[in-house]
Every structure is written in C-alpha cells, then in structure tokens.
Residue, then its C-alpha position, 0 to 999 in steps of 0.5 A: m460527546e453528547e449529541k446535544e453538546l456536539s450540536q451546540l459546538l457545530q452551531v457555534r462554528r457556523d455562527k462564527l462563519s456567518e459573522l466572518q461572511e457578514e464582515g466581508r472576511d469569508p475564508f472560502r472566497i480566498t483562492k490562493y495563499v503564498r507560503t515561503h516555507t514548510s515546517g520541515q524547511i524551517t526546522e531542518g538542519y537546526t543547531t542546539e545550544e544550552r540555555t538557563i531559564v527561570s521557570r516558576g522561580e527555579e532555574k532550569q537547563v534547557t537544550a534550545k533548538i536554533s533554526p537556520l532561518d532564525g531571525q528571518k521572516v517567513s510565511v507558513a500555512g497549515r491546520i490548527m492542531s492545538k491552542r492554548g494561552m489567550g491572555k496577551v499571548g497565545f500558543v498554536h501548533i499548526a500542521d502541514t505536509d512536513g509536520q508541526i510548528q508552533l506559532f507564538v502569537k502576541k497581542d502587541i505584535l498582531g494588534e488588538e483587533e486581529y488578536n481578538r479575531f485570532k482568539k475566535l479561531d478553532i482547532g481544525d481551522i486552516i490558517g496562514a501566518e507571516g512572521e519571524v522565526f525564533t526560538t522560545q525561552t523553552g527552546e522550541i523553534s517557533i514563528r512570531p506572527e505579524k499577520i494571521t489569515l484564516l484560509s478555511k473554516s473547519l465546521l466539524p471538530l476534530p476527534e478529542k486530542f489525547h485519544g485521536l481517531s482510534d475507531t478502526d472502522l471510522r479510520y478507514r471510512q474517514r481516511y482524511v481525518d485519520l491522516i490529520m490525527n495520526a502522524d504514523v498513518k501519514k508516514t505509512f502512505i508516504m513510505r508507500s509512495k517511496i516504495l513504488t518509486a523505488i520499484r520503478t527506479y530499480l526496474d527502469g535502471l535495468g532497461y524495463l519499459e513501463v506499459e499500460t494494458p486494459i482494465l476492461n476485458t472481454i475475457a477474465g484471464g491470467a489468474a485463477a480468480r472470480p471476476f467483477i462483471t460490468h456491462h458496456n452499453t454502446l457495445d451491448m456486451d458484458m465485460y470483466l474488470r481485469i484479474a491480472t495483466e499477464l496475457h496482455l503483457k505476454r502479447l507485448i513480448v510476442g510483439g518484440m517489447e522484450k522487457v516490460y512491466e506494469m504496476g496497477r490495480q487488479f480486481r477480484n470478486e472474492g473474500m475480504d480479510i486482513k490480506h485481501n481487498p477486492e481491488f489491489t495493486t500488483i506489478e507484473i514483469y516479463e523478460a524475453y530469453a529469461d526463465y524462472n531462475d532469473m525471476m528469482d534473482l530479480t525478486e530477491n534483488l528488487m526486494r532488497y533494493c527497496a528495503e535498503t532505499v526506503c528503510g535503510t536496512t534489509v532487516v525489517n521488523y514485522q509484528g515483532v519478528d525481524i525479517d531478513l531480506g538479505h537472505f532467501e531460502r529456496l525449496t521445491m514444493i515437494d521438499s517443503i512438504k517433506k520438511y514440514a509435514g514429513v510426507d515425500f510425494n516423490e514416493i507417491k506416484t498415482d492420483e489414487d494414492a495421493v487422494k488416499l493419503a489426503k483422506e488419511k491425513g483428514l484433508e478434504v479433496d475437491k471432487a473436481k481436483q482428484t489428481r496428485g498435483d492438486v493433492i500436493a498443493l492441498f498439502f502445501d496449503e495445509f501444512v507448509e505455507d504458514k511456516l514460511v516466515q523468513p523469505t522463501f522461494i517455493t519452486d516446481y509446482p504441479v502442472e495441474i495448478s499452473p496453467l500458464a507455466k512451462r513444464k520442467p523438461s526433466q519432470p514434465e508433471l511439474t512446472e518451472r514456477f515459484e512463489i515467494f513467501i514471507t511471514g507465512r504469506e504469498f508475496g509473488n508468483a513467477f513462471s518460465e512462461l509457457n510459449d507452446p500454443i498447443d500445450q497452452r490450448g490443452r491446459f485452457m481446455k482443462q480449465l474449461e472443464l473445471r468451469a463446467a464443473g462449477d469452478d468459477e475461478a478457473s481460467m477462460l479460453d482466450e483465442d486471441f492470446l493463443t493466436a499471439l503464441e502461434y506467431g511465436m513467443p521467445p522463452t520468457g520469464g514472468l513475475g508478479i508481486g503483490i504491492d500491498r503486501f510488500v508495503m505491509l511488510l516494509t511499514d509493519s502494517y497488520s492489515i491490507r486496509d492499513v496500506l490502502l488509502f481508501p479500502t473497500m467498505k460496506p456503506l453504513e446504511k447496509 
C-alpha cells in the first residue's frame, strides 16, 4: 500500500472517531460489555440437515449446520474480520477467543439509522451484537442482530486479508497483529498453555511440590553459561540473572523438601538462533533418594503423558518426520560415538591419545580442555548429536563436563548423567546429583581455573551451596527440561521464536 493511500485511510478512521465523539458515541468511554456466549459456545455440538436451495436460478444441495441455541437470543462480542454486502443486508464475521461467527445484518431489523452507522464500521473494529441465532440459507450458523454496539475503534487497518501478516520479523515484533490474523499462531500458544498445565498436573499427581526461587542472584551457578549482569542500587552490588535454578532447589532437598520442581524463566547472555533465545523457560525437578535412572523413567513418562493429553497421540509429526514418544533409546555417550563415528574411546586411555585422535579427525581442541573427557564431548557434538532424531537418552558423561553430577562407582572418570535428544537437539539434562561437598569443592575449583583461563561460561564458586551440602544432602535425582523446545516439538514449530509470545528482538532503530 502506498504511503499516501495509507495516510488517507488512517485519516478517514480518525475522522470517523471524531464524528462518533461529537455525537456523544465515543466507543472508548464504554467500560464493559455483557456477552452471554462466545462463538464456540454457539457452534459447539451443532447438528446437520440436508437442504435444497436456489442459487442464481439453480437448485443446489447444501449441508446446513444447526446450533443447539437455534432460535435463542444471544449477545456476542469480537473483532470484525470481514465485511460484505451493505445494500439492505450486510454480512460480517467477527472473531473472539474461540474462532469466528457470522452476523447477518438486515436494515429492516436493525433500523435505518443504526444500519447506516453499521455501514461505517471498519474491518478491525471491535463490536458487540445482540440477536437471534439461526442458520442461513447456505447452511452457516449465524446471528441476526437487533442491536450492534461499537466497543473499540481500530485506527490502524489490519494486513491485507488474503496474504495476512506474513513478514516473519514483523510477526515477532507485533505479535498482537500476528494473533489477530493467523489462527494457527493462536492455536500454538493455546497448546503451549495446555502443555504447561499437563506438566504441572502430572508432577503434582506424583507428589512433587512446585516452588519459586530467586531470579536475581549474587552468583551465576547451576550451569555453564554466560550470565546477564545487573546492578542493585540499594546494596550497591552487581547481581546476575539466574542461568539455572539447580543450586537453590538442591538447598531445598537439604532442607527436607524431598520432591520439588520449578518452572520458570532462565537468562543466558549468549547467541540467538532458531534454538536459542536470551530468556527461555525450563523446568527443573529434584527427588531425594532417586538417581538418574529414575529421572530417565520420569522424563519418558512425562513427555508421553503431555503428548497424549495435548496431541491425543504419542506419535507427533515434526517438520515432516514422525517422532515416536512411545519409544526411547538409551545409549552411553561412548557407545553412541562408537555407533555413529566408529571410534571406541574405551580403547583410548590417556589425555594425550585422545587429543592426538581429535587432531587426526580434524577437530580443534581448546587449549584449556586438553583432557580425554573433553575430547569425548567434542566427538559427540561433532559426529553424533544431529543423528539423534528419535528420542534417545545419552548417558554416562565424562566428569570434566559434568561438575554437578555424581561419579559412577564402577567408572569414576564418568558420571551418572544423561541428556535427552530428539530431532538432533538436546531437550533435557539430568544427574544423580553430587552430594559429596569435598568432591564438589574440588570440581568448583577446576571450574575457577577455567574461568581464570578465559572461559566466562565456567561455574562460579558458591560457598553457601557447599555449606548446605556439608549439612548433608540425601542421594538425589535431578532433571531439567527445556520447555520451549518441547513446545516446539509438540506444535511442529521450526523456530523457538514461534513458541515465545514476545521473543527478544533488536529495536528497529538499531
């Protein structure tokens, strides 16, 4: 649309508002509108009947939908999405929370003066309508209004009807318009809400307690990530937006709250792509007297429950591929590398041999990470991760990359840890939690060495957490799941921005 043409349209709408205000009919002074039904409540449970109609001189068979409220008077409200006719009869579709419904507006029912006002309404205006439910000749459930009330004037035109809001960047910036124009987008976020409800319902049913822990912290702990830093003016100190809830939730396990979870926002000052946003939602779950095998069972059952509850099936299609959440494979990290890369790290015993092998395979090993465990992780990232399309638990991670997980008694160079991978992406992370305060201090000290060497994602030393462990934490299983990626899977969404109502965007002026 040309800028001049748009400017004229905007002026016309403002002129209409001024006219209404001069008449004492300012829609913005209305504070409430009582509606008796939504569109869904009117159309839900309809029956059908075959009818013969005459259209342009020809007889046609149509299937007419009959509302359970047929013949009853109702009051509805919504946004005008389409408008046609306007001789003595006008047809309008309004959209509300459930969908759309047609208004069949007749001049002889509404009255000439009100009908003329109705004709001045614009697409995008929000109206209320009172009238009788009926089925039109063409078989569509509709309302025949006896009264129409303008509740809010739209001063900006909606995007062109047939193309909708298709500019991806604009959709994310103006999610409110995206929700108006794209029914599938609205459906995705309704499903997101249902998924969160299903997660809580399942965990609450198992006796887990939902808790809340601080978002502002004096130490960024519980994960390997670069934090956001802010400043507390009253305390005159820098603080960190949390990168994980782990260390606080473990303090609660120490305190005797034996089954806890928290679902909420985390913040990481890192890259942005289709899988990452600076703020995102996770759930972390901790259970005393459990281990990582129990957490595997919990993950599998929780994901299956959510899929069945929200999607009605455990087989969901993601970007053209059927993902079977009814079956999960379990592989150790070393076995997965052997399977997909043909390299057996059980035969590679020293750091030197591991680094040498990596160089032979063309992999660059960080100077601060010249250990066998780090090389194992490097091989996994390079040769395995993107192959894990169907649900797969990768278990038994090297201790070098698992500073908060308990060592395997039979193989102390490995930890009782797993990550769940689907569609070549990590969806969750879990440990048999480290509860030895002496071992934990030693691992924190190694993380401090990495920080001193320039790794700003390495963990910080949390003395209070170590104090908590010294009071004694029972054997504990812990699990974290990325909620946004799980929602992406169940809603077949390509990008994380498609499942965040308001994703982080650079301001237009920048």
